[in-house]
N, C-alpha and C positions, 0 to 999 in steps of 0.2 A: 912836131908837137908844141914848139914855142910859138910856131906862127897863132894856133889858135888858143892860145892862154893857160895851156898845160903843162903840166911838170913830165916832161921827156921820161924822168927816173922811175915815174910809180906807175906802178900795174895796176888795171885797173881788175884785167883779170890773170888769172895764174893757173895755166892747167897741170902744174907739177905739184899744185897746194893740194893735201889731203880734202877729201871730201868735194873736190871741188866738179867732177864728172860722175853718174851713175855708176854705180860698179856693174852694172851689167852692161854698161856700153865698153868698159875700160876689160872685160874680162870677154867681150864676145871674140867669135872668130868666125872665118868663110864660112864654116860648116853650121855656124845658128842662122844662116840666113837662107829663105825658101828661095825658090825659080825667081818668083816675080821680085823679093826684094831686089835679088842679086841683078836683075836685069834690070832695074832701076837706078841701083849706082853706078852702076857699068856703063848705061847711059849718059848718066848724071857727068861721069869721068872720064866719057868717051877720049876727049883730047889729050887725057892723060894715058888711056890705053893706049892709041895708037903712036902718042911718042915713044911710050915704052917696047912696043912691039918692034917700031923702029930702028930702037936701039939694039935689040936682040934680046931683050927682057920678056917671058913667058910673065902671061896674069891669068886668072879666074876668068876674064873676062873675053878670050880671043876667038870666041864661039860663038859671041853676044854680040859685037859693037865691028 
C-alpha cells in the first residue's frame, strides 16, 4: 500500500462494522437459495468446490460441479 501512496493501516472497507452489509445477506442460509442461484454460485466457486472435495469435505455443490 505504501508503494501506491496509501496508508496500509487505514481500512477503506470493514465488513465487521455494523451496517456495512445488508442484513438480508448476513442472515441468508443455503436454504434461501433457489436451484438456479445455487448452480450459479457453485459454478462461480467451482475451484473451491473441487479443492474441498479433494480434501474430503462435502459441499452443497457436489452434485452440481
